[in-house]
N, C-alpha and C positions, 0 to 999 in steps of 0.2 A: 375578560378571559377568566374562567374559574381555575382553581388549583389542580383540578383533574385534567385540564387541557396543557398543563405544564409539566416539565420534568427538571430534576436537579443533576448537575454534573459538577465535578471539581476541577480545579486548576492547581498544579504543584509546580511551583517555581524551581528552578534548579538550585537557587541559592537557599540554604537551610535557614537563613536569617529572615526570609520573607515567608509570610504564613500561607498555608493551604487554604484556598477560598471556595466557596460553594456558590454556583451560579444557577439561575433558573431561567429556562426559556421555553418556548411553545413546542409542543408534539406535532404540530400541524403538518410539518413536511413529510412525516412518515418515513419509510425505507427510501423511497426514490429522491427525496429532497430533505434529507436528514440535517438538522440545524448544527449539531455538534460537529459533524464531519466538515460542514462549510465553515463554521467558526475556526476550527483547528487549522484548516487549509489556509484561510485568510490570514490567520495569525502568524503562521510560520513563513507564508509568503511576503507579508509585510516586514517581518523581522530580518529577513534575508535580503531586503531591498529588491525583491524580484521583479516589481513593477518598474522600478527605475532601470534595472538591466534590460528589460524587455523594451522600454521606451528608447533607451539608448541605442539598441540594435535597430529599432524601427527608423530613428532619426538619423543614423549614421550616414555619412556621405559616401559616394561611390569608392572614393579613394580609402576611407576608414573601413569600409567592408572588405575592400580587397586586401587591406592590411591585416584585418582580423582573420580572414580566410587563411592568409598565408602563416599566420601565427599558428593556426591549428595544425596546418600541414607541418610546420617546423617542430611542434610539440611531438607529433608522432614520428617524425624522421629518424630519431634515436631510440624509438621504441622497439622492444622485441616482438611486438604484436604485428606479425607480418600480415595478417588479414586486414587489420586496421589500415595499414599504409597503402596495402594494395587497393582497397576500396576508396581511400581518400584521393588517390591519384587519379580515380575516375569521376570525381565529383567536381562540379563548377563551383565558383565562389557563392553564388546564390544559394545552392543547396547546403553548403557548409554553414552559411548564416542561419538558414532555416534550421538545421540541426542545432546550432546553439540557442535559437529562440525556444526551440522545443525542450531543450534540457534545463535552461536556465530561467525561462520567462513563464513557467506555468505553475499554478498553485497545487501543491501536493503535500502529503503528509504520511508517515508510516504508522500504521495501526497494529499494535501487538495484542493478541488476544491472551487477556490474563485467565479468563475462564470462557468456555464455548457452552451453549445451551444444551442441557441434557435433562432427561426425566428426574434425575436426583435433585438438581438445582431448579427444577420447576420452569426449565427452558429459560433461565436468565443467564445472560452473558454479560461479561465485563471486558471492556477493551481500553487500551491506552494509546493515546494519540500523541506523536512526537514528530520532531523535524526528521525527515528522511535522509538529510544531509548532515545530522548532528556529528557523527564520527569524523567525516571528511573535513568539517569545519572545526574540528578539535573542540566542541563544546564540552564543558566540564561534566563530570559524573553527577547525575541527579541521585543522591543517596537515599532519599526518601522513596521515590519511584523505583529504584532498584531494589530496595527492601520488599516493596509490595510485590513486585514480580517474583522474587526469590520465596516469599511466603506462599504463593499460588503454586509453587512446584517447579518453576523454571529457573534451574540454577546455572545455566550456561549463559544467560544474557545479562546485560548491563545497559542502563537507560542514561543518556546523556542529553543535557538541555532540558527546557521546560516541556510539561506535559499536561494533557487533559485526561480525565478518566470519566467513563459513562457506563450505564448499564441499560440492556435492552431485553425485552421479552420476545422471543422468537419461536413460535410453535406453528409449523406449517400445517399440521393435522387440523388445527382449529382456525387456521387463516389468520394468525395474529403476528403482527410485528409493530411494536411500539416501544417508545423510550419509557423507562421507569426510573425512579429516583436513585441517586447515588451521591451521598454528601460526605463531608470531611470526617464525621464521626466514625464512618467505616474504615478509615485509614490511620486513625490516630490512636496512640496507646499500644497496648500488646496486639500486634496483628494476629498472632496465633489464637488469640481468644474470640476473634470475629467470626461469627457463624458462616458468613459466605466464604471465609478462608478455609475454615474447617471442611466444608463440603467440597471446595476446590481440590482438596488433597485426598478425598476418598476415591476409591475406584468408581469411576463413572461420573465423578463430580465436575468434570470439565475442566480442571486445571492441568498443571504440567506433571510430568513424571521424572523430573530431575535432568531434563534436557532443555534444548532451546525452545523458546516460545514461538508459536506460529506467528509470522509477520503477515498480517492480513489488512492490506491498505484499502480499507473501505468497502467492505461488502456492500454492494449497491450504492455506489457513490460515497464510500467511505463510512457506512453505517455501522460496520462491525460484522464479525464472523458468526456463523451458526452450523448447527449439524444438520439443518433440514434445508438449507438454501439450495435452489438449483441455478441461481445466477449469483454473479458478484463482481466486485472490482478490487483486485488485489494488486499491490506493487506497481501501479501505473497501467494495468490493463483490465479490460471487461472479460468475463468468461460467462459460459452457460453450459448446459449439459442435457443430453438425452440418455436413454438406456444404453445406446451404442457408442456415443461420441462426446468429446468435450471440444468446445469451441472457444478459442481465445483471440481477442482482438486488441492490438496495440495502435494507438493513434501516433502515426509517424510524420515527420516533416513534409511540407508540399514539395513535390518534385521527386520524391523517394521512387527508386525503381528497384525491380527485383534483384538486380545484380548487386545492389548495396546490402541486401539482407542475407544473413546467413543463419539457418535454423538447423541445429543438430538434435536429432531424436535419439534417446536411448530406451532401453526397456522400461525405465521408471525415472527417466530425467528429460530435462529440456533446456536448451541453451539458445538464446536467441540475441543476435548482434545486428545492428543497423549502421553502417558506415563506422564500424569499429566501436560504437557505444553499445554497452551491454544493456539490453532491455530486460533479460530474464535469464537466470541461471539457477537451477534448483532441482528438487526431487519432486515428482508429480504424486499426487494423492495415491493413485493406483497405477497398476503396470498398464503400458500401452502397446499396441500392436504397430510397430515401427512401419512396416510396409503399407499400412492403412492410414498413415499420418501424413498430412500435406499442408502446404501453405500458399497463400495468393497476396498479391498486393492490388488493392482496389480503392475506388474513390469513396469517401465518406462525407456526405454533405452535412452531417450533424456535427462533426468534429472542427476544431478551430483550423487545423491544418488542411482538412479536406481529403486526407488520405488515410488508410489504415492498413496493417498487416493483419491478415486473418489467418489463423492456424487451427487445423482440425485434428485432434488426437484420437485414434480409434481405441476404444476401451478393450482391454483383454478379456474382462468380465463385466458383468451389468451391474456391479455395485455402485451405491450412490457415492459420489466424491463430496468431501466436506470443504475442500479447496482445490484449486488447480495446480499451482506450483509454490512450494515453500522454498523461500531463498536460502542459499548455503550460509 
């Protein structure tokens, strides 16, 4: 394989005593099977012992499954979340176990857009891949990764735990999506002097404007965000759009019924909970027509669980959306 068929990306350990390293992998997967997204998901899944947890749930005896289900109910018994308690009361033990498996036994990561592709940066985006449970796990602050984030204009965020960083070229007009090189030289020394950081802070440069960075969990299987995409995968859901509507799909546990789901549409917000678990809560890219927004539960043979929650948002205007929902 020639060097033209490979791309470079970096790994930034949380511990400042460990060096930033550059890795090289194949571009072969493209957008739909991006190596970096897969690598990050596998890394954080393994580090959190996700496979062991999933296996333990699969191999649990009937008595253990019953006990685990009751522990979940007890956990919510003293909660102020009335919706969660009400929905849990309607669920049998098997459904609760499936919910646990869905939340603890799948490989995911959180992708933060440092820059999104724009004409000014020649349609080059840079994304940071981290553990989506970093704060819940009380992982320590990654000072180097946080400094990079803030240098790109995102002042309201901080990064915890190890991260990967990669660059991609995304220009829909020319039908281009590919990985391009990003190595440790681009984040070492004076960040403000780096050309890509300088561009990120210019108007139309794709960086932040002093607020929180967009959290883009894997545009098209975690490949990164972009201004020209019509489809993507963010924060655990897949989405697509037409001129009139945006469709969002969540993989939900086997056995999930409509009565377990609560979807709240706002003029520019969306909140989704399934059996008390928040799947989505944030601001949509553009305003929506609430009366023309709906949701359904349906079978999905392509997902591991076999079920999906499908949400349709009616666009108030025919503008192009750059993402579906940004987490609060």
